[in-house]
C-alpha positions as CSV (number, residue, x, y, z in Angstrom):
1,M,-65.2,28.2,-33.9
2,S,-63.9,26.0,-36.7
3,D,-64.2,22.3,-37.0
4,G,-60.5,22.0,-36.1
5,D,-61.0,24.1,-33.0
6,T,-63.9,21.8,-32.0
7,M,-61.7,18.7,-32.5
8,I,-59.1,20.2,-30.2
9,H,-61.6,20.6,-27.3
10,D,-63.2,17.2,-27.7
11,T,-62.9,14.6,-24.9
12,L,-59.8,12.5,-24.8
13,R,-60.4,8.9,-23.9
14,L,-57.4,6.6,-23.3
15,Y,-57.8,2.8,-23.5
16,S,-55.2,1.6,-21.1
17,Y,-53.8,-1.1,-18.9
18,W,-52.1,0.0,-15.7
19,R,-48.9,-1.9,-16.3
20,S,-48.6,-1.5,-20.1
21,S,-45.4,0.3,-21.0
22,A,-46.9,1.7,-24.2
23,A,-49.9,3.1,-22.3
24,Y,-47.6,4.5,-19.7
25,R,-45.7,6.5,-22.4
26,V,-48.9,8.1,-23.5
27,R,-50.1,8.9,-20.0
28,I,-46.8,10.7,-19.4
29,A,-47.2,12.7,-22.6
30,L,-50.8,13.6,-21.8
31,N,-49.7,14.8,-18.4
32,L,-46.8,16.8,-19.7
33,K,-49.3,18.5,-22.0
34,H,-51.6,19.2,-19.0
35,L,-54.5,17.5,-20.9
36,H,-57.5,16.0,-19.1
37,Y,-58.4,12.5,-20.3
38,E,-60.7,9.7,-19.3
39,T,-59.1,6.3,-18.7
40,V,-60.9,3.3,-20.1
41,P,-59.3,0.2,-18.5
42,V,-58.6,-2.8,-20.7
43,H,-57.5,-5.7,-18.6
44,L,-54.9,-7.7,-20.5
45,L,-55.2,-10.8,-18.3
46,E,-58.8,-11.0,-17.0
47,G,-61.1,-13.4,-18.8
48,G,-58.4,-14.3,-21.3
49,G,-57.7,-10.7,-22.0
50,Q,-60.2,-8.0,-22.6
51,Q,-58.1,-6.8,-25.5
52,R,-59.2,-9.9,-27.4
53,T,-63.0,-9.2,-27.3
54,P,-64.8,-8.2,-30.5
55,E,-65.7,-4.9,-28.9
56,Y,-62.1,-3.9,-28.3
57,H,-60.9,-5.4,-31.6
58,A,-63.2,-2.8,-33.3
59,I,-61.3,-0.1,-31.4
60,H,-57.8,-1.5,-32.0
61,P,-57.5,-4.1,-34.8
62,Q,-54.2,-5.3,-33.3
63,S,-55.9,-6.0,-30.0
64,L,-53.2,-3.9,-28.2
65,V,-53.2,-1.0,-25.8
66,P,-53.1,2.0,-25.9
67,A,-55.7,3.5,-28.1
68,L,-56.7,7.1,-27.9
69,K,-60.1,8.4,-28.9
70,H,-60.3,12.1,-29.6
71,G,-63.7,13.2,-30.8
72,N,-64.8,10.6,-33.4
73,R,-61.3,9.6,-34.3
74,I,-59.3,6.7,-32.8
75,F,-55.5,6.7,-32.8
76,R,-53.3,3.7,-32.2
77,Q,-49.6,3.0,-31.6
78,S,-48.1,4.9,-28.7
79,M,-45.4,6.7,-30.7
80,A,-47.9,8.0,-33.3
81,I,-50.3,9.0,-30.5
82,I,-47.6,11.0,-28.7
83,E,-46.6,12.8,-31.9
84,Y,-50.3,13.5,-32.6
85,L,-50.6,15.1,-29.2
86,D,-47.4,17.1,-29.8
87,E,-48.7,18.4,-33.1
88,T,-52.2,19.2,-31.8
89,W,-51.1,20.8,-28.6
90,P,-47.6,22.1,-29.4
91,D,-47.0,23.8,-26.1
92,P,-45.0,22.5,-24.2
93,P,-43.2,20.7,-27.0
94,L,-42.1,17.1,-26.7
95,L,-39.6,17.2,-29.5
96,P,-36.6,19.6,-29.9
97,A,-36.6,22.6,-32.1
98,T,-34.1,21.5,-34.8
99,A,-34.3,18.6,-37.2
100,R,-30.9,17.2,-36.0
101,D,-32.0,17.1,-32.3
102,R,-35.5,15.7,-33.2
103,A,-33.8,12.9,-35.1
104,R,-31.7,12.1,-32.0
105,A,-34.7,12.2,-29.6
106,R,-36.6,9.9,-32.0
107,A,-33.7,7.5,-32.2
108,I,-33.5,7.2,-28.4
109,A,-37.2,6.7,-28.2
110,Q,-37.3,4.1,-30.9
111,A,-34.4,2.2,-29.6
112,I,-36.6,1.5,-26.6
113,A,-40.1,1.4,-28.1
114,C,-39.2,-0.6,-31.2
115,D,-36.2,-2.7,-30.2
116,V,-36.4,-3.4,-26.5
117,H,-40.0,-3.3,-25.5
118,P,-41.5,-5.6,-28.2
119,L,-39.2,-8.4,-27.0
120,N,-40.5,-8.4,-23.4
121,N,-44.1,-7.4,-23.7
122,L,-47.0,-9.5,-22.4
123,R,-48.0,-11.3,-25.6
124,V,-44.4,-12.5,-26.2
125,L,-44.1,-13.9,-22.7
126,Q,-47.6,-15.5,-22.9
127,H,-46.5,-17.2,-26.2
128,F,-43.4,-18.6,-24.5
129,E,-45.5,-19.8,-21.6
130,N,-48.6,-21.1,-23.4
131,V,-47.2,-22.4,-26.7
132,W,-43.6,-23.3,-26.0
133,N,-43.9,-24.1,-22.2
134,V,-40.9,-22.0,-21.3
135,P,-40.5,-22.0,-17.5
136,S,-40.8,-18.7,-15.6
137,P,-37.1,-18.4,-14.8
138,E,-36.1,-18.6,-18.4
139,R,-38.8,-16.2,-19.5
140,E,-37.6,-13.7,-16.9
141,E,-34.0,-14.0,-18.0
142,W,-35.1,-13.4,-21.6
143,V,-36.6,-10.1,-20.4
144,R,-33.5,-9.1,-18.5
145,H,-31.2,-10.0,-21.3
146,W,-32.9,-7.7,-23.8
147,I,-33.3,-4.9,-21.4
148,R,-29.6,-5.0,-20.6
149,E,-28.8,-5.2,-24.4
150,G,-31.0,-2.2,-25.1
151,F,-29.8,-0.2,-22.1
152,V,-26.1,-0.6,-23.1
153,A,-26.9,1.1,-26.4
154,V,-29.2,3.8,-24.9
155,E,-26.7,4.6,-22.2
156,A,-24.1,5.2,-24.9
157,M,-26.5,7.3,-26.9
158,L,-27.2,9.5,-23.9
159,A,-23.7,9.7,-22.4
160,E,-21.9,10.6,-25.7
161,Q,-23.9,13.7,-26.5
162,L,-23.6,17.2,-24.9
163,S,-27.3,17.8,-25.6
164,T,-28.1,15.3,-22.9
165,G,-29.0,17.4,-19.8
166,T,-31.3,16.8,-16.8
167,F,-33.4,14.9,-19.3
168,C,-32.7,12.9,-22.5
169,D,-32.6,16.2,-24.4
170,G,-31.6,19.2,-22.4
171,E,-33.6,20.7,-19.6
172,M,-37.1,19.8,-20.7
173,P,-38.6,16.3,-20.7
174,G,-39.9,15.0,-24.0
175,L,-40.6,12.1,-26.3
176,A,-37.4,10.1,-25.3
177,D,-38.2,10.5,-21.6
178,C,-41.7,9.3,-22.2
179,C,-40.2,6.0,-23.5
180,L,-37.3,5.7,-21.1
181,V,-39.2,5.9,-17.8
182,P,-41.6,2.9,-18.5
183,Q,-38.7,0.8,-19.6
184,V,-36.8,1.6,-16.4
185,Y,-40.0,0.6,-14.5
186,N,-39.9,-2.8,-16.3
187,A,-36.2,-3.1,-15.5
188,K,-36.8,-2.6,-11.8
189,R,-39.8,-5.0,-12.0
190,F,-37.5,-7.7,-13.4
191,S,-34.6,-6.9,-11.0
192,V,-32.2,-5.5,-13.6
193,D,-29.2,-3.8,-11.9
194,L,-29.1,-0.2,-13.1
195,D,-25.6,0.5,-11.7
196,S,-24.1,-0.1,-15.2
197,Y,-26.4,2.6,-16.7
198,P,-25.7,5.7,-14.6
199,T,-27.1,8.2,-17.1
200,I,-30.3,6.3,-17.6
201,A,-30.7,6.0,-13.8
202,R,-30.0,9.7,-13.3
203,I,-32.5,10.8,-15.9
204,Y,-35.2,8.4,-14.6
205,D,-34.8,9.9,-11.1
206,S,-35.1,13.4,-12.5
207,C,-38.2,12.5,-14.4
208,M,-39.9,10.9,-11.4
209,Q,-39.6,14.1,-9.4
210,L,-42.0,15.8,-11.8
211,P,-45.8,15.6,-11.2
212,A,-46.5,14.5,-14.8
213,F,-44.4,11.4,-14.4
214,D,-45.4,10.7,-10.9
215,A,-49.1,10.7,-11.7
216,A,-48.5,8.3,-14.6
217,R,-47.0,5.6,-12.4
218,P,-48.7,2.2,-12.9
219,E,-49.6,1.9,-9.3
220,K,-51.5,5.2,-9.4
221,Q,-53.8,4.2,-12.2
222,P,-57.6,3.6,-11.6
223,D,-57.3,0.0,-12.7
224,A,-54.2,-0.9,-10.7
225,P,-54.8,-3.6,-8.1
226,T,-55.3,-2.3,-4.6
227,V,-52.7,-3.3,-2.0
228,S,-54.3,-4.3,1.4
C-alpha cells in the first residue's frame, strides 16, 4: 500500500459546532461521500468561545470552524475542505463533469458561502452586540436583509438555467446544495419568508429527504443541546 493509499484510509476528524453553517456544509459533503468521521465539538459560545483557546488556535489560526484533520494534515475553510474530499474520494462526485457546469455550481456555492454567510455569521453579530451595542431586533433584521438579498440572486441563478433539476445541478446533489441547505436553515431560524424563492425552497425540500442531509441537521449533532 502506498503512502497515498494510507492517507486515504486515515481517520477523519471534524472540528465542528452544531449550528455552524460552514461545518454543516462539510457534514453534508462527508455524508454524501459515505465517509465515517469523528466529530470534535468546538463550542463557539461556552466560556467566551472554545475557538479562541490557544489549543484550538493551533488547529485553526483564524479561530473558526470547521477544520478537518485527515491523518497528520489539517484542512481549513469549508469550501476547500469539500473540494479536497471530492478530489480524494471522487465517487460520487460533488461537482459536474464539464468545466462550464462546474463554474456554475461554484458560482452558486460561492454566492452563498462568500457573499451571504459572512455577513450574518456569529462573529459579526457578536461584534455588533459587544462593540457597537446594536440591539437584538436590529441585528436580526441585518441578518434577514442580507439573506433576502442573496436569495434573490441565487433564485435567479437557479431558475434561469435548464441544468437546474431536482437539485442545484441536475439530479444529483453536489457542492451548491451543500451550501444552499445550511443557508436555508439560517433563513428559517431568522423567520425569512421563503415564498419569494420557490426554486430554493423546492431544492431544499428535495435535499432534506435524503439521509445524507437529514443526518447533517444541526439538531442531530452530538453537541446539539438536548430538548427536554
